[in-house]
Structure formats: structure tokens, C-alpha cells
N, CA, C and O atoms as a GROMACS GRO file, in nm:
protein
  328
    1UNK      N    1   9.210   9.028   7.813
    1UNK     CA    2   9.168   8.915   7.732
    1UNK      C    3   9.236   8.786   7.781
    1UNK      O    4   9.173   8.680   7.784
    2UNK      N    5   9.363   8.796   7.817
    2UNK     CA    6   9.436   8.679   7.866
    2UNK      C    7   9.372   8.624   7.993
    2UNK      O    8   9.361   8.502   8.011
    3UNK      N    9   9.330   8.713   8.082
    3UNK     CA   10   9.267   8.670   8.207
    3UNK      C   11   9.139   8.590   8.181
    3UNK      O   12   9.106   8.500   8.258
    4UNK      N   13   9.069   8.622   8.076
    4UNK     CA   14   8.948   8.546   8.041
    4UNK      C   15   8.981   8.419   7.965
    4UNK      O   16   8.914   8.317   7.981
    5UNK      N   17   9.084   8.424   7.882
    5UNK     CA   18   9.117   8.310   7.797
    5UNK      C   19   9.175   8.192   7.875
    5UNK      O   20   9.146   8.077   7.842
    6UNK      N   21   9.256   8.220   7.976
    6UNK     CA   22   9.323   8.111   8.048
    6UNK      C   23   9.223   8.016   8.114
    6UNK      O   24   9.232   7.896   8.092
    7UNK      N   25   9.128   8.066   8.195
    7UNK     CA   26   9.034   7.970   8.256
    7UNK      C   27   8.947   7.897   8.155
    7UNK      O   28   8.912   7.781   8.176
    8UNK      N   29   8.910   7.965   8.047
    8UNK     CA   30   8.829   7.899   7.944
    8UNK      C   31   8.910   7.787   7.878
    8UNK      O   32   8.858   7.677   7.858
    9UNK      N   33   9.035   7.814   7.846
    9UNK     CA   34   9.120   7.714   7.781
    9UNK      C   35   9.144   7.596   7.876
    9UNK      O   36   9.140   7.481   7.833
   10UNK      N   37   9.169   7.624   8.002
   10UNK     CA   38   9.188   7.517   8.100
   10UNK      C   39   9.063   7.430   8.113
   10UNK      O   40   9.072   7.307   8.119
   11UNK      N   41   8.947   7.494   8.118
   11UNK     CA   42   8.821   7.419   8.130
   11UNK      C   43   8.798   7.332   8.007
   11UNK      O   44   8.756   7.217   8.020
   12UNK      N   45   8.825   7.386   7.890
   12UNK     CA   46   8.808   7.306   7.767
   12UNK      C   47   8.906   7.189   7.764
   12UNK      O   48   8.868   7.077   7.729
   13UNK      N   49   9.030   7.215   7.800
   13UNK     CA   50   9.131   7.108   7.799
   13UNK      C   51   9.094   6.997   7.897
   13UNK      O   52   9.106   6.879   7.864
   14UNK      N   53   9.051   7.034   8.016
   14UNK     CA   54   9.010   6.934   8.115
   14UNK      C   55   8.888   6.857   8.067
   14UNK      O   56   8.881   6.735   8.083
   15UNK      N   57   8.793   6.927   8.008
   15UNK     CA   58   8.672   6.859   7.957
   15UNK      C   59   8.706   6.759   7.848
   15UNK      O   60   8.652   6.648   7.847
   16UNK      N   61   8.796   6.797   7.757
   16UNK     CA   62   8.835   6.704   7.652
   16UNK      C   63   8.914   6.586   7.708
   16UNK      O   64   8.901   6.474   7.660
   17UNK      N   65   8.996   6.611   7.811
   17UNK     CA   66   9.070   6.501   7.873
   17UNK      C   67   8.974   6.402   7.938
   17UNK      O   68   8.994   6.281   7.930
   18UNK      N   69   8.871   6.452   8.002
   18UNK     CA   70   8.769   6.365   8.061
   18UNK      C   71   8.699   6.285   7.952
   18UNK      O   72   8.673   6.166   7.968
   19UNK      N   73   8.668   6.350   7.841
   19UNK     CA   74   8.604   6.280   7.728
   19UNK      C   75   8.695   6.171   7.673
   19UNK      O   76   8.648   6.061   7.644
   20UNK      N   77   8.824   6.201   7.658
   20UNK     CA   78   8.918   6.098   7.612
   20UNK      C   79   8.922   5.981   7.710
   20UNK      O   80   8.924   5.865   7.669
   21UNK      N   81   8.924   6.011   7.838
   21UNK     CA   82   8.929   5.907   7.939
   21UNK      C   83   8.804   5.819   7.933
   21UNK      O   84   8.814   5.696   7.932
   22UNK      N   85   8.689   5.882   7.929
   22UNK     CA   86   8.564   5.806   7.931
   22UNK      C   87   8.540   5.725   7.805
   22UNK      O   88   8.470   5.623   7.808
   23UNK      N   89   8.597   5.769   7.695
   23UNK     CA   90   8.581   5.692   7.570
   23UNK      C   91   8.693   5.591   7.551
   23UNK      O   92   8.694   5.518   7.452
   24UNK      N   93   8.786   5.584   7.646
   24UNK     CA   94   8.890   5.484   7.642
   24UNK      C   95   9.002   5.510   7.543
   24UNK      O   96   9.071   5.416   7.502
   25UNK      N   97   9.021   5.634   7.505
   25UNK     CA   98   9.130   5.667   7.411
   25UNK      C   99   9.262   5.658   7.487
   25UNK      O  100   9.283   5.731   7.584
   26UNK      N  101   9.349   5.569   7.443
   26UNK     CA  102   9.479   5.550   7.507
   26UNK      C  103   9.586   5.542   7.400
   26UNK      O  104   9.561   5.494   7.289
   27UNK      N  105   9.703   5.588   7.432
   27UNK     CA  106   9.816   5.581   7.341
   27UNK      C  107   9.824   5.705   7.252
   27UNK      O  108   9.724   5.769   7.221
   28UNK      N  109   9.947   5.735   7.213
   28UNK     CA  110   9.972   5.858   7.139
   28UNK      C  111   9.905   5.860   7.002
   28UNK      O  112   9.854   5.964   6.960
   29UNK      N  113   9.905   5.748   6.932
   29UNK     CA  114   9.847   5.743   6.798
   29UNK      C  115   9.697   5.769   6.798
   29UNK      O  116   9.647   5.854   6.725
   30UNK      N  117   9.626   5.694   6.881
   30UNK     CA  118   9.481   5.714   6.891
   30UNK      C  119   9.451   5.852   6.948
   30UNK      O  120   9.353   5.916   6.909
   31UNK      N  121   9.536   5.898   7.040
   31UNK     CA  122   9.516   6.031   7.096
   31UNK      C  123   9.532   6.140   6.992
   31UNK      O  124   9.456   6.237   6.992
   32UNK      N  125   9.631   6.125   6.903
   32UNK     CA  126   9.651   6.225   6.798
   32UNK      C  127   9.530   6.230   6.704
   32UNK      O  128   9.486   6.338   6.665
   33UNK      N  129   9.476   6.113   6.670
   33UNK     CA  130   9.356   6.111   6.585
   33UNK      C  131   9.238   6.175   6.657
   33UNK      O  132   9.162   6.251   6.597
   34UNK      N  133   9.223   6.143   6.785
   34UNK     CA  134   9.116   6.205   6.863
   34UNK      C  135   9.138   6.356   6.872
   34UNK      O  136   9.042   6.433   6.866
   35UNK      N  137   9.264   6.398   6.886
   35UNK     CA  138   9.295   6.540   6.890
   35UNK      C  139   9.255   6.612   6.762
   35UNK      O  140   9.208   6.725   6.767
   36UNK      N  141   9.273   6.546   6.648
   36UNK     CA  142   9.229   6.606   6.521
   36UNK      C  143   9.077   6.620   6.518
   36UNK      O  144   9.024   6.720   6.469
   37UNK      N  145   9.007   6.522   6.571
   37UNK     CA  146   8.861   6.531   6.578
   37UNK      C  147   8.819   6.644   6.673
   37UNK      O  148   8.727   6.719   6.644
   38UNK      N  149   8.888   6.653   6.785
   38UNK     CA  150   8.862   6.762   6.880
   38UNK      C  151   8.887   6.896   6.811
   38UNK      O  152   8.809   6.990   6.827
   39UNK      N  153   8.996   6.904   6.736
   39UNK     CA  154   9.027   7.027   6.664
   39UNK      C  155   8.918   7.065   6.566
   39UNK      O  156   8.882   7.182   6.554
   40UNK      N  157   8.866   6.966   6.495
   40UNK     CA  158   8.759   6.994   6.400
   40UNK      C  159   8.637   7.054   6.470
   40UNK      O  160   8.577   7.150   6.422
   41UNK      N  161   8.602   6.998   6.584
   41UNK     CA  162   8.488   7.050   6.661
   41UNK      C  163   8.521   7.188   6.719
   41UNK      O  164   8.446   7.284   6.698
   42UNK      N  165   8.633   7.196   6.790
   42UNK     CA  166   8.672   7.323   6.854
   42UNK      C  167   8.683   7.436   6.754
   42UNK      O  168   8.625   7.544   6.773
   43UNK      N  169   8.756   7.411   6.648
   43UNK     CA  170   8.784   7.519   6.553
   43UNK      C  171   8.662   7.558   6.472
   43UNK      O  172   8.647   7.675   6.436
   44UNK      N  173   8.576   7.463   6.443
   44UNK     CA  174   8.452   7.496   6.372
   44UNK      C  175   8.364   7.585   6.458
   44UNK      O  176   8.312   7.687   6.411
   45UNK      N  177   8.347   7.546   6.584
   45UNK     CA  178   8.262   7.626   6.673
   45UNK      C  179   8.326   7.760   6.708
   45UNK      O  180   8.260   7.863   6.705
   46UNK      N  181   8.454   7.758   6.740
   46UNK     CA  182   8.523   7.881   6.781
   46UNK      C  183   8.532   7.980   6.666
   46UNK      O  184   8.519   8.101   6.687
   47UNK      N  185   8.554   7.931   6.545
   47UNK     CA  186   8.567   8.021   6.430
   47UNK      C  187   8.438   8.096   6.403
   47UNK      O  188   8.439   8.207   6.349
   48UNK      N  189   8.328   8.036   6.439
   48UNK     CA  190   8.198   8.103   6.420
   48UNK      C  191   8.182   8.219   6.518
   48UNK      O  192   8.117   8.319   6.487
   49UNK      N  193   8.241   8.205   6.635
   49UNK     CA  194   8.220   8.302   6.742
   49UNK      C  195   8.332   8.404   6.754
   49UNK      O  196   8.308   8.521   6.785
   50UNK      N  197   8.456   8.360   6.729
   50UNK     CA  198   8.572   8.445   6.754
   50UNK      C  199   8.647   8.468   6.622
   50UNK      O  200   8.717   8.379   6.574
   51UNK      N  201   8.634   8.586   6.564
   51UNK     CA  202   8.700   8.614   6.436
   51UNK      C  203   8.853   8.599   6.442
   51UNK      O  204   8.914   8.561   6.342
   52UNK      N  205   8.913   8.627   6.555
   52UNK     CA  206   9.059   8.614   6.566
   52UNK      C  207   9.103   8.469   6.548
   52UNK      O  208   9.209   8.443   6.492
   53UNK      N  209   9.024   8.375   6.595
   53UNK     CA  210   9.056   8.234   6.577
   53UNK      C  211   9.042   8.197   6.429
   53UNK      O  212   9.126   8.125   6.374
   54UNK      N  213   8.938   8.247   6.366
   54UNK     CA  214   8.916   8.220   6.224
   54UNK      C  215   9.032   8.272   6.139
   54UNK      O  216   9.063   8.213   6.035
   55UNK      N  217   9.095   8.381   6.183
   55UNK     CA  218   9.204   8.442   6.106
   55UNK      C  219   9.336   8.366   6.118
   55UNK      O  220   9.427   8.387   6.038
   56UNK      N  221   9.349   8.277   6.218
   56UNK     CA  222   9.474   8.203   6.237
   56UNK      C  223   9.488   8.093   6.132
   56UNK      O  224   9.389   8.040   6.083
   57UNK      N  225   9.613   8.059   6.097
   57UNK     CA  226   9.633   7.948   6.001
   57UNK      C  227   9.581   7.816   6.059
   57UNK      O  228   9.602   7.786   6.176
   58UNK      N  229   9.514   7.739   5.976
   58UNK     CA  230   9.448   7.616   6.023
   58UNK      C  231   9.545   7.504   6.059
   58UNK      O  232   9.528   7.440   6.163
   59UNK      N  233   9.645   7.479   5.977
   59UNK     CA  234   9.733   7.363   6.000
   59UNK      C  235   9.806   7.369   6.136
   59UNK      O  236   9.810   7.267   6.204
   60UNK      N  237   9.862   7.481   6.177
   60UNK     CA  238   9.924   7.483   6.310
   60UNK      C  239   9.824   7.458   6.423
   60UNK      O  240   9.858   7.398   6.525
   61UNK      N  241   9.702   7.505   6.405
   61UNK     CA  242   9.600   7.480   6.508
   61UNK      C  243   9.565   7.332   6.515
   61UNK      O  244   9.549   7.277   6.624
   62UNK      N  245   9.553   7.268   6.399
   62UNK     CA  246   9.524   7.125   6.400
   62UNK      C  247   9.641   7.045   6.456
   62UNK      O  248   9.621   6.947   6.527
   63UNK      N  249   9.763   7.087   6.425
   63UNK     CA  250   9.882   7.020   6.481
   63UNK      C  251   9.883   7.033   6.632
   63UNK      O  252   9.917   6.938   6.703
   64UNK      N  253   9.846   7.149   6.683
   64UNK     CA  254   9.838   7.170   6.828
   64UNK      C  255   9.735   7.076   6.891
   64UNK      O  256   9.761   7.017   6.996
   65UNK      N  257   9.620   7.063   6.828
   65UNK     CA  258   9.517   6.974   6.881
   65UNK      C  259   9.563   6.827   6.875
   65UNK      O  260   9.536   6.750   6.968
   66UNK      N  261   9.630   6.788   6.768
   66UNK     CA  262   9.681   6.652   6.757
   66UNK      C  263   9.784   6.625   6.866
   66UNK      O  264   9.784   6.518   6.927
   67UNK      N  265   9.872   6.722   6.890
   67UNK     CA  266   9.972   6.706   6.997
   67UNK      C  267   9.905   6.696   7.133
   67UNK      O  268   9.944   6.613   7.216
   68UNK      N  269   9.804   6.779   7.157
   68UNK     CA  270   9.731   6.771   7.283
   68UNK      C  271   9.670   6.632   7.301
   68UNK      O  272   9.685   6.571   7.407
   69UNK      N  273   9.602   6.583   7.199
   69UNK     CA  274   9.539   6.451   7.208
   69UNK      C  275   9.640   6.341   7.234
   69UNK      O  276   9.615   6.251   7.314
   70UNK      N  277   9.755   6.347   7.165
   70UNK     CA  278   9.859   6.246   7.182
   70UNK      C  279   9.913   6.248   7.325
   70UNK      O  280   9.928   6.143   7.387
   71UNK      N  281   9.942   6.366   7.376
   71UNK     CA  282   9.997   6.377   7.512
   71UNK      C  283   9.893   6.335   7.615
   71UNK      O  284   9.923   6.258   7.707
   72UNK      N  285   9.770   6.384   7.601
   72UNK     CA  286   9.666   6.350   7.699
   72UNK      C  287   9.639   6.200   7.702
   72UNK      O  288   9.628   6.142   7.809
   73UNK      N  289   9.629   6.137   7.585
   73UNK     CA  290   9.603   5.993   7.580
   73UNK      C  291   9.721   5.912   7.633
   73UNK      O  292   9.702   5.808   7.696
   74UNK      N  293   9.841   5.960   7.609
   74UNK     CA  294   9.961   5.894   7.663
   74UNK      C  295   9.959   5.901   7.815
   74UNK      O  296   9.985   5.801   7.883
   75UNK      N  297   9.929   6.017   7.870
   75UNK     CA  298   9.922   6.034   8.016
   75UNK      C  299   9.814   5.946   8.074
   75UNK      O  300   9.834   5.883   8.178
   76UNK      N  301   9.698   5.940   8.008
   76UNK     CA  302   9.590   5.854   8.056
   76UNK      C  303   9.631   5.708   8.056
   76UNK      O  304   9.596   5.634   8.148
   77UNK      N  305   9.704   5.665   7.954
   77UNK     CA  306   9.751   5.526   7.948
   77UNK      C  307   9.847   5.497   8.062
   77UNK      O  308   9.838   5.392   8.126
   78UNK      N  309   9.938   5.589   8.089
   78UNK     CA  310  10.034   5.569   8.199
   78UNK      C  311   9.964   5.572   8.334
   78UNK      O  312   9.998   5.496   8.424
   79UNK      N  313   9.866   5.660   8.348
   79UNK     CA  314   9.793   5.668   8.476
   79UNK      C  315   9.713   5.540   8.502
   79UNK      O  316   9.695   5.499   8.616
   80UNK      N  317   9.665   5.479   8.394
   80UNK     CA  318   9.590   5.354   8.408
   80UNK      C  319   9.678   5.238   8.452
   80UNK      O  320   9.628   5.144   8.514
   81UNK      N  321   9.807   5.244   8.423
   81UNK     CA  322   9.899   5.137   8.463
   81UNK      C  323   9.946   5.155   8.608
   81UNK      O  324   9.994   5.060   8.670
   82UNK      N  325   9.933   5.276   8.658
   82UNK     CA  326   9.986   5.303   8.794
   82UNK      C  327   9.893   5.250   8.901
   82UNK      O  328   9.922   5.264   9.020
   0.00000   0.00000   0.00000
């Protein structure tokens, strides 16, 4: 299962980073908000398909998505200055 999950997770993370870049999301605050929106989409769709995801506590998953958005948008902002 791990062998299948890693490439899928990497592809999703890269796709969301591209979406953040193209929509101009920069900075940790805006990134965290975007991450929450990403979490709402990801978790809604994934919970329909994967019962194990549905069984996980929601708040830690949303916090993870917010952290991802904050870090990705921060990196994009720094990359834009370079």
C-alpha cells in the first residue's frame, strides 16, 4: 500500500503546488487558508473513495493541509524573489 500511496501523494502535492503558483498564492497566511480549502476538496473526495481516510480524525488532517499550504506558498514567495 505504501508503494502505491507515495507516488499518488507526491503527484497530488505537486499538482496543488502548481495550482498555488498559478493562482498567485504567496505567503504563509494566504497559503494556510488555501491549504484549508485544498483540505476541504481533498478530504471530501478521498473520504468518499477511501474508508481509511474517512476514519481518521478531521482536525489533524486539516492542520496538515494548512501547514502544507503555508510552507508551499512561503517557498513560492521566496522562489519568486530569487
